[in-house]
N, C-alpha and C positions, 0 to 999 in steps of 0.2 A: 248236740252240735249241728249247726247248719252246714249245708254243702260247701259254700264259699269258704267258711272258716276251716273246714277239713282240707280243702284243696290247698289253701295257703299254708296250713300247718305241715302238710306233707312236703311242700316245696322247701320249707325251712329245714325240715329234718334231712332232706336229701343232701344238703350242703355239709351236714355233720358226718363224722366217722361213726357209723353205727355197727361196726364189727363186733362190739361188745355184746350185742344182743344174742349172739350165738351161745354165750355161756353166762351172761350176767342179767338176762331178762327176768323180771319178777311178774307176779300176778297182776300188779297194779301198773305195769309198764303200758304206756299209751299204745293202743293197738295200731294207731296210724304209723308208728315207727316201723312196724313190720312191713307195712305197705311201702313206705319210703325205702326201706332196706331192699325190697324186691325190685323196685324201680331202679335204684342206683346200681344194684347188682347186674341187672340186665344191660345197663349202659357200660359198666366196667367190663363185663364179660365180652361185649362186642369189641372193646378196645384190645383186650387180651388176645382175642382171636385174630384181630387185624395185625397186631404185633407178631403173632406166630406166623401169619401169612407173609409178612415182611421178611421174617427170618428165612422162610422156606423159599421164597421166590425172588426177593429183591436184594437180599444180603447173603447169597449162597456161599460167599467166601468165608462167612462166619460160622457156617454150619458145624464144621469140625470142632471149633472152639466151644460152640454152644453145647454140643454133645458131651464134650469133656466136662463142661460146667455142670450139666445135669448128672453125669456119673458121680461127680464129687459130692453133690447134694444128696443123691441116693445113698452113697456110702456113709455119709454122716448120719442120715436118718436111720439107716439100717443098723448102725453101731449101737443105737439105744443110749448113747452117752449124752447126746445133746438134746435136752428137753426144751427144744424150741417150739414155737407155734408153727408147726410144719404146714398146717392147713393154710395159714396166712402166707407163708413163704411160697407155696406152690400156686395158690390161686391168685394172690395179689402181687406176686413177684416182689415182695417186700423183704429185702435182705438185711435190713438195719439191725435186727437182732443178732445176726451172724457177725456183722461188723463190730457191734458192741462187745461181742464175746470172742473176738478173733484169738485172744490169748488161750482159750480152751482148745481151739483148733490147733494152735501151735503145740500145746502140750501133748495132744493126742496124735497128731500126724507129722509134726515137725515144722520148722520154720519155712522150708521150701514150699511145702504144700499150702501153708497159710498165705504166703506171698502170691502163689499162683491163683489161689481162691480170690484174694482181694483184687488181683488184676482182672479176673473174669467178671467179678461183680461190677467193676468200673466199666469194663468193655460192654456189658449189657445193661448199663444203667438206663438206656433209653426205654427199656421194658418195665422199669420200676415206676410205681404209681406217683412218686414225687418228682420225677424227672420232667424237664421242660417239654421234651418230646411227647411224653405220655399225657401231660396236662393239656397240651395243645390238641392232641388227637381226641382226648376225652371231651374237650369243649366242642369239637366238630361233631362228634357223635351225639352229644347232649342236644345240640341245636336241632338235629334232625329227629331224634328219638323222643325227647321229653314231651313235646307237644302232643304226640300220638299217645304216649303213655298216660299223660294227664287226661286226655280225652277218654281213654279207657277207664281211668279212675273215676271220672265224672259219671260215666254210665253205670259203673259199679255202685257208686254212692246213691244213685237214683233207685237202684233195685234192692239194695241190702236191707235185711230185716233188722231193725234197730233193737228188737227184743233178744237177739242173739248175743252171745258173749263176745268180748273183744277179739279173742282168738278165732272164733268162728267167722266173724265179720272180716277179719284180715284174710283168712283163707279163701273166703268167697270172692272178695274184691280182687285179690291177687290172681285168681283164676279168670275173672271177667276181664281185667285189664290186659292180661296176656293174650286172650282171644281177640279182644278189640285191637290191640296193637298190631297183631299179625294181619288182621283184616284191613286196617287203615293203611298200614305200610304197603300192602299189596295194591290197594286202590291208588295210593300215591304213585306207585311205580308202574301203573297202567295195567294191573291184573284185574280180572273179574272172577267171581266165584261161580262155579258150575256144579250143579247137583245132578248126579246120575246114579241110578240104582242104589239110592240110599247113601252114597258116598259124596264127599266134597272134594272138588279140585279147583286150584287156582291156575288160570291160564292167561296168557298175554294175547288178547285178541288182535287180529290183523286182517285188514281187507286188502288182499293181494291184487296187484294190477292184472294178473293173468286169469282171473276168475271170470267164467262165462255166466252172466246173470240168468240166462235161460235155464241153466242147469239147477238153479235154485228153485225154479218154478216147475219144470218138467223133467222127465227122465232123459230127454235128448237135448242136444245143442242144435241151433238153427243157423249158426254163423257160416256154415258151408252151403246148405241147401236153401236157406232163406225161409222165413215164416210164411211168406206169400204163397209158397207151394202147397200149403195146407189150408188155404182160405176156402177152397172148394169143399172140403170135408167137414168144415165147422159152420155152424149157423152164424148169421151176421152178429147176433148178440154174443155168442161164444168168442168169435174172433175179436170183437171190440173189447170184451172182458179181458182176454188174454193179453192183448196189446197194452191196455191200460195198466194191468197188473205189472207187466214187464217194465213199462216206463216208470212206474212208482219205485219198483225195486232198483232199477238202474240208476234212478236219480239219487236215491239214498246211498247206493254203493259208490257212485262217483263223488258224492259229497263226503265220503268216509264217515257216515253216521253210524259208528260202531254200536252205539246203544240201541239202534233200531233193529239190529239183527240178533240172532241167537248163535251160540257156539257150542260144540261138543267138548268133551274133556281133552281132546287132542288139538283143539284150537280151530277145527274146521268150521267154516261159517255155515249157518243154517237159516232158512227162511223163518221169519217171525210172522206166522199166519194171523195171529191176533191183531197185530199192528197193521198188516197189509189189508186184511178184511175191513178193518175200521176205516182206512183211507178210501177203500172202494165203496164204502157205504152199505156193506152187507154183513150178515152174521158170520162167524167163523164156520159154523155148520154149513151155511149156504155156500161159502167159499170152497170148502172141501168137496162138497157135492158137485159144484160146477166144474172145478178143476179135475175131478175124477172123470166126468163125462168127456171133457176136452181131451184128457190124456188117452182115454179109450179110443177116441176117433183118430187121434194122431198115431197111436200104436198100430192101427190096422193098415196104414199106408206108408208108414215111415220107411220100412225096408225097401219098398219099391221106389219111393222118391229118392232115397239115398243111392240106390243102384243106378238109377237114371242119371243122377249127378255124376257118379264115378264114370259112367259110360261117356258122357259128354265132355269130361275133363281129360280124356286120353288124347 
């Protein structure tokens, strides 16, 4: 099967109800169905979490009724009398099986409880997968999530070993598409991946207005004492090198060229020495050596220069 055909088939499967795969899958079941099931489950779970958040924060007046509703469902399940698909009821908020068998509820708990239960099911119908509210919310999440999930699937199809069994291929691709989805979602939302000490962090980079670009180049800031006060301790080439480096860094910072800089796991901006040395026309090793000599010369006199500045500022 070629890649385009596989992508199209998964999109077709996503539209279907694939819940039967949990108990009715056979050896000859198309393995792409399991991939489609994972993709659809991720979108549905996002909607379920959103609805739960709505209950918690936007419809707080319904919390008491919702807790009563959950208590009734737990009591019914714990009784062991109702052989419903409780997994579907809890995960998909699909209460149709209860509605179809409300007579059993009446026999076990009485007419009043059955009426209360039906009222609660209707009250929280917006959380059920066949409600207009749920379908509209699912469509919104699908619009944002599906392109990223399909991109992850595309990458997985490129790398999967066709000699593996269908089950092995589905397991591998589901892992790849989840990893890719997280990465692409973070990129879309403005996050970048940082690797530190063998660990991975996603941070949202920001070039804040109050950053002193001198501090990206040297240990000190010169916004008070002025860089000209150190001209006498640097050679002409060193001074020109430092000023040129600063102007390059300041230019990229003012232009908010986030990709030009580096960041640590806490989001702090760092100098990208490789890019800066490239624009200066020197090697990174040469850049480091030159800046080390400049820093040593500045360190020797900085305390005296700053003390003189404070004295004159009184």
